C-alpha positions, 0 to 999 in steps of 0.5 A: 539510557532512554528508549529510542521513539520513533515519530508517530507513523502517519499513512496514506490510502488511494481508494479513487477505484470501482469494482466492475470487475468484481461483480459489484453493484454499478459504481460501487466504490472497491473501497465498499466490498464487502470480505467476511462482513467487512469493507476493504476500507474498514479491513485497512484502517484496523489494521494502521490503527493497530499499527499505531497509524496517528492520521491516515489521508485517504484520497477518493474521486469525486464519484466513490464519496461514499467511502467516506460517508462509510468511514465518517460514521464510524469513531476511529483511533486514527484522524482520518483525512480526506483528498476529494479528485478525480486523477488520471491516473493511480500514479497521480493519485499515489502522488497527490497523497504523499504531497499532502503527507510531507506537506508540513515538512516531514519527510516520513517515512508514510505508510502507503497502502492502495485500497484492494490488499487484504492481509491478515491481521498485524501485517502493517505492523509486522511490514513498518517493524522491518522496515524500521530495520532495514538501512535508508531507502526511499522505498521500501516494498512489501513483497509477495510470492502469490504472483496472480494478478494479470499484470503483476509488477515483479519485482528482482532483489539482491543476494543479501538481505539487506541489498537494494531491489536489484529490478523492478517491473521487468516483463518474465523477471522477477519471484516477488511481486508488489502486494500493493503497500509500501514505505515511501520518503519525501525524497521520491517527490523530487521526481513527481513534475518530471513524471507528471509532465512525461504522461507517466500513469501507471505507478508500476511505471513511477517506480520504475522512473526512482530506481532508473534514477538510482533511487533506493528500493528496498523489499520485504518479503511478507506473509500472503496477501490477497490483491482484491480485483475479481469475484474469486479473489473475494473468496481467496480473502477470505480463506485468508481472514480465516486461517490467520484469526484461527492462528492468530498471528502474523509472520513478521516481515523478512527481507526476501532471500 
């Protein structure tokens, strides 16, 4: 019996922010923040390439095109396409990326990540493989037990590993937080127009809307990652990478217990 092959994996990154809280030079795009001698955007693209991503759509705003200029100076194993648009919020950037990826009728799932997530090399491949083993879902969220953000997106999960997420975004509830990367199907775009008209801003609000309207969200607990948002996060990310590179591998993702 011939081996079953998955369709080419396509991905998106939203990279429009600035590193204003990290003591970065004025108006330096966050995606160019150096971590262990390599900009954030490079860590993401390299790990996406290692996950056999065929093409990546990156959204930057009108003032962060230096990210595009940096990436285009090097040859890549995948195709990188760009959306240059100043959007009102993270939700709008997320939707623009998913709309672009789904524009040719592709239902996904698509690998989507924020630009400020640092995880051990091989993490995206482990996450994609774990998500592939789950029942059909509109969104599969990478989850972490590292809850250090000021306003983490908290998640409750079911007792059975394959159960959908049982709550999301509730203040003070949830043993897990979003790690900042996801597998997303084009089905979520059914909520795009109404979410924009309703004035939703943060991406967490969009995920909560999906949950409230009965979309299927599942979670995969992944090895530790760092959301790079402050100077101390840079130090934590570099420690994480040193440890992972010395260890030589990344643990496989698994459903929360």
